[in-house]
N, C-alpha and C positions, 0 to 999 in steps of 0.2 A: 853767837848761836842764837836764833831765833827759836823759843819753843812754842809751839803751837798747842794751845790746851784744848783738851778734847772737852766737850761738853759732858757734864757729869749727868749719868742717869738718875732719874729721880727715884730715890729708894723707897720702895713699896715695903711696908710692914708686914710682918710674918701672917697676922691674922687677915689682911687683905688678901693675901696670895693664895691662902688656906679656903678663903672663901670663893675667889675665883675659881679654883681648882674643883671645890666642891659644886659650884654652879655648872661646870663644864661636865663633869661626870654625871649629875643630875640629867643633865639634858640628853646626855648618851644613853642613858639608861630608860629615859621615856621614849627616845626615837626607836631603840633596839625593842621594849615592849610594843609598841604601835607596830612595827614592821612583823614581830612574832604574831600579833594578832590578827594582821592582815593575812598572813600566810596560812593561818587556821582557817579564817572565812574562806579564803580561796579553795582549799583542799576540802573542806566541807561541802563545798558548792559543787566541786567537781565530783566528789565522790556519790553525790545525790544524782549525777545524770545517768540516763539509761547506758547500759552496755553497749547499745548499737551506736551510740556518740562518741564512745570512749575506748572501744576496743576494735581494731581492725585486723582483717585476715589478710596477712602479709605472705602467705604461704603461695608457692608459685601454681598449685592446682587448685587453689581458693576450696581447700578442703573443709574450712571452718566457716564458710559461707553458705548464705541460703540461696539456691539458685531462684532465677526468674520464673521458672515453671513451677516451683514450690510455692513463691509469692502468689501466684494467678491462682492455685488450687486453694491456699489458705484463704484469700480474700473471696472465694466465691464459697465458701462455708455458710451454710445458713442454719444449722443445728451445733450445738456446742461438743465439743471435745474437750475430753480430760483425760490428761498424760499424768499418769501415777508413776514418780520416780521412787524407784524401792530402793532405799540408801541408808548406812547407817551414819548417825550424826557424827561429822567431822571426817567420813571418808568420802565426800562428795568429789567426783572426778570435774576438774576445772573445765574441761572439753564438752562435756555434757551438760554441766551448768550453763556455760555460755550459748550452746545452741537451743535448750529448751528457754533460756530467757528471750533468745531471739524469736522463738515461734511465738512465745506468750505476748510480745510486744506486736507482733504482725497482727493480731486478730484479737476481738473481744470474745470470740467464741472459743479461743484455746485458753485451758485452764490447765496450769501445773501444780500438782499436789504430791509433796515428799510424804512416803510413809515408811518410817522406820522399822525394819523386821523384829526390832528388840521390842519396840511398843504394841506393834500389830503383827503378832508372830504367824497369825493364819491368814493375813490379809491374801497373800498371793495364791494361796490354795484355791481360792475360787475362780482364779484364771489358769492355772496351769497346776500339773500333778510333778513336773520338774522342780528340782531343788533349784532355787531362785539366788543367783549370786548378788552381789552388791553392784549398785548402779546398773538395775535391770530398769525396763520401762514396760508398763501396760498402758496401751492406748485404748481408749473406750470411746465409742461413738454411736449413741443412743443404746441398741441392744447388742451390738457388734463389738468385739475387743480384739486386740492383738498383744500377745507378749513377746516382747523382744529383750 
């Protein structure tokens, strides 16, 4: 019988194996930290973009979009328009917030100002005698105004 001898694997000492495992683990940790940091930077960059670039109206009737007629009117503004958003802190309606930010980004003549009724309890009284619910709007244009 012929016995074929298998070559013996060189024995590595226990400290050499643990050092290789430590290097592999360190490499994985560094790569994970770099990827995490990169994801955080990308997230911060995307969150800094205006909502006109990050939110799209996918409703069938384009309910949350600004029409081309509105854009023409807004671009023709020559005087400043202030939209007062009467809303309590933390109770902002997302749809209204989205539309108001779109209006504000269309023209330098449009300014949106939040007025918290808890902080300014008599603010709405100068525009209406009605009880003003949360997420109401007052649009002021020169000497004219409209409570919505």
